[in-house]
C-alpha positions as CSV (number, residue, x, y, z in Angstrom):
1,M,94.7,-208.7,115.2
2,P,97.0,-208.0,118.2
3,S,100.4,-209.6,118.2
4,I,101.8,-211.6,121.2
5,A,104.6,-209.7,122.9
6,E,107.9,-211.5,123.5
7,P,109.4,-211.2,127.0
8,A,112.2,-208.7,127.2
9,T,114.5,-211.2,128.9
10,Q,114.7,-215.0,128.7
11,P,114.9,-217.0,131.9
12,V,118.3,-218.4,132.7
13,I,118.3,-222.1,133.5
14,K,121.4,-223.1,135.3
15,Q,122.3,-226.8,135.2
16,R,124.6,-228.0,137.9
17,P,126.9,-231.0,137.2
18,R,125.7,-234.3,138.8
19,S,127.7,-235.5,141.8
20,D,128.0,-239.0,143.2
21,D,125.6,-237.9,146.0
22,D,122.9,-237.4,143.4
23,L,123.3,-241.0,142.4
24,A,123.5,-242.4,145.9
25,P,121.7,-245.7,146.5
26,T,118.2,-245.5,147.9
27,F,118.0,-249.1,149.0
28,Y,120.1,-251.9,150.4
29,V,119.9,-255.6,149.4
30,V,121.0,-258.4,151.8
31,C,122.0,-261.6,150.1
32,W,121.9,-264.7,152.3
33,N,123.7,-268.0,151.6
34,D,120.9,-270.6,151.4
35,P,120.7,-274.2,150.2
36,V,117.9,-273.5,147.7
37,N,119.3,-271.1,145.1
38,L,122.1,-272.3,142.9
39,M,125.2,-270.3,142.5
40,V,124.5,-269.8,138.8
41,Y,121.1,-268.4,139.6
42,V,122.5,-266.0,142.2
43,T,125.1,-264.8,139.7
44,H,122.4,-264.3,137.1
45,V,120.3,-262.2,139.5
46,F,123.3,-260.0,140.4
47,M,123.9,-259.4,136.8
48,K,120.2,-258.5,136.1
49,I,119.5,-256.5,139.2
50,F,122.8,-254.6,139.6
51,G,123.9,-254.6,136.0
52,W,127.2,-256.2,136.8
53,N,129.3,-258.2,134.4
54,K,129.7,-261.9,135.0
55,Q,133.1,-261.6,136.7
56,K,131.9,-259.1,139.3
57,A,128.7,-261.0,139.9
58,E,130.5,-264.2,140.5
59,K,133.0,-262.5,142.9
60,H,130.2,-261.2,145.1
61,M,128.3,-264.5,144.9
62,L,131.4,-266.3,146.1
63,E,131.9,-263.9,148.9
64,V,128.5,-264.8,150.2
65,H,128.8,-268.5,149.6
66,E,132.3,-269.2,150.9
67,A,133.1,-266.8,153.6
68,K,130.5,-264.6,155.1
69,G,127.1,-266.3,154.7
70,R,125.5,-263.0,153.9
71,K,126.4,-259.7,152.3
72,A,124.7,-256.3,152.0
73,H,124.8,-254.5,148.6
74,A,124.0,-250.8,148.3
75,G,122.1,-249.9,145.1
76,G,124.3,-250.9,142.1
77,S,127.7,-250.3,143.7
C-alpha cells in the first residue's frame, strides 16, 4: 500500500495583532429623550446592549435626559 507523502515545507501562517480599527463600530445608535420609557429601563437597555456597568449606563442616560434630548452612541464605546 502506498504511503502519503508529507509536504517538504509547512505553510507559515502569520497572525497580526488586532488594532482598534479592527474593532471599530459598525453601527450607530441614537437615543432620544421620550416620555414613554422610564430612566431605569433606559439604563437597563444600555447595560444589556452596550455591556456597560450601571454607573456608565446611568451617566449616558442622564446626558440624554437632562441636557441634550438625544445622544448618538457608536457601537459599544
